N, C-alpha and C positions, 0 to 999 in steps of 0.2 A: 504493499500499499504506500503510495507516494505521500510526501509531506503535506501537500496542499489538501488532499482528500482527508488526511488525518486531522488537520487543523479545522476543517469544516465540521467533521464529526464531533470534535472536542468542543467547538463553539455551540453546536446544537445541543449537546448534552449539558453544557454550562447554562444555556438559556432555559432548558427544561427544569433543571435543578432550581434555578432562581425563581421560575414561575411557581413551582410547587411550594417553595418557602414563602412567597408572597401570599399564595392562597391560604396557607396555614396561618400566616401572620394576621391576615384580615379576619379569619375565623376566630383566632384567639382574642383579638381586639373585640370582636362582637360578643364573645362569651364573657370577657371581663367586664364590658359595659353592662350587660344584662345582669350579671351576678352582682355588680356593684350597686345598680339601681335596686335590685331585689333586697340586698342586705340593708342598704340605707333605709329603704321603705319599711322593712320589718323592724329595724331598731327604732325608728321614729314612731311606728305604731305601738310598740311595746312601751316606749317612754311615755306616751300619751294615753296608755291604756285603751288604745284603739286597735281593733282586730280586723280592720278591713284589708283588702288585697293590696299588695305593693303597687306603687305608682306605675311602674313598668314591669312587665314579665314577658317571657318568650317561651314558645312551645313548638316542638316539631310535630308535624301532622302525621299520624300513622294510619288514618282511615281515608278511604276514597269518598266519604259522604259529601264533601264540598267540591268534588271534581266537577267541572274543570277550573273553577275559580281558584281553589287552593288544592294542590295535588299532594299526594303521599310524598313525604320527605321534604316538603316545603316547610319553612319556619315562619311563624307569625309573631309579630310584636304586638302586645296587648297593653293598652293604656287604661288604668282604672278610670271608670267613667260613672257618674252618678246616674241612677236609673231614669231620672226625668230628662236626661240628655240623650238617651237612646231613642233612635227613630226606627220606624219600619224600613227594612232594607239593610240596616246595619248588620255587620257580622260581629257576634259577641262570643266571648269565651266564658264558660260557666261550669259549676260543679253540678253534675247530673243528680237529680233525685229520683229518676226513673228506676224501677226495681231491677231492670235488666242491666243498667249501666250505673248503678248508684255509686257515688263517690268518684267517678271518672270525670276528668276534665274534658269538655267537649267544646268544639268551635262550630257554631251553626249560625244561619242567618235569621234575623227576626222577621216574622211574616205578619205578626199581629201583636198589638199592645193592649192589654186589658187592665182592669183594676179590681182588687178584692173589696170586701165590704168596708175595710178601714182606709181605703184610698191608696193602698200600696200597689205599685206597678207589678204586673205579671206579663211575661213575654212568651208568646208562642213561637217556637223555633222550628226550623227545618233545614236539613242539609240540601244543598243545591242538587245533589245527585240522588236524593231519596225520593221515593214516590209519595210518601205521606209525611205529615208533620210529626214531630216528636210527641210522644204520648203524655209527657208531663210538662206543665208550664214552669218557666224559670222564675223564681222569686227573687226579689231585690238582694236578699242575703246570699243567694247562690251565684250572683253575678261577679265575675272576675274583672271584666272590662270589655272595651271595644277594640277590635282589631284595627290597627292603624298602618300596618306595613306587612308586606309579605316578602320573604327572601327565598327565591326558588332553589330547591334541591340542596340546601345546606345540610339537610339530614344525612345525605350521602357522605359528606365530608366528616360529619360527626361520627357516623358509624365506621368509616374507614379509619379515622385516627384512633378510635377507641380500641381497634384490634392491635395486637402486639406487632404484627407485620406492617400494619398501616403506619404506626408511629415511626417504625424503622425506615420504611420506604419514603414517607412524606417529609421526615425531618432529619433523621440521622444520616442517611445516605446522601441527600442533597447538600447538607452542611459539609460533610466530609469531602464530597466532590468539589465544592466551591473552594474549600481550603486548600486541597491538593492542587487545583487549577491555579490558584493565586500564588502558591509556593513555586510551582513550575515557572510561572511568569517572572517571578522575582529572580529565580536562578538563571533563566534565559537572559533576562536583562543584565544580570551581573556578568554572565559569560560573554555577552556582546560587548560590555564595557571593557572587560579584560582584553578581549580580542582587539578592540579598537586601540587600546593603549599600547599593546604589543606591536601592532602595525605601525603606530605613530613613532615608537622608539626605533623600529627598524628603518624607517624613513629618515629619521634624524641622524642615525649612524652613517647612512650613505652620504 
């Protein structure tokens, strides 16, 4: 294999390694931001004896019930929202009280807003991909918040990095490759400098 072809292959591998590291870096920043918001929200709530949901939270979707609006392995950012600010058509995240899914966090669309005898809001929800509405109404106390952002396919990154081989492939190997590449560049530069000095000395001797 000639030097030019090897150089091109090396540059491509270097680019792939850097891209992988950037993807992982963005994912880690996202995780840090969400965790920080969650922890700050929880601490503030405990300090004020307030047990409402954190201001921001994030969830990876594992069900196709909201397809195609939100697909499996998409992540959603949820902002805590007061019940009276929720409108029909909003996508909300809530803790299910349905006997079949009790205690599970669900993200579905609001299709109707009702009130109980005390004037508290009740939300009828339905997955965009489901044929029928959810059997249980969502009460104000079960509401986590409104979906304000969708991040496509980030669940794949989460799953990949959580595997032992994934962390190795996505972080360790690219880091090692970039370090080795940069070390080789330094040695090449040093060798070129020595060669130039040697050539210069020979010219002066003549």
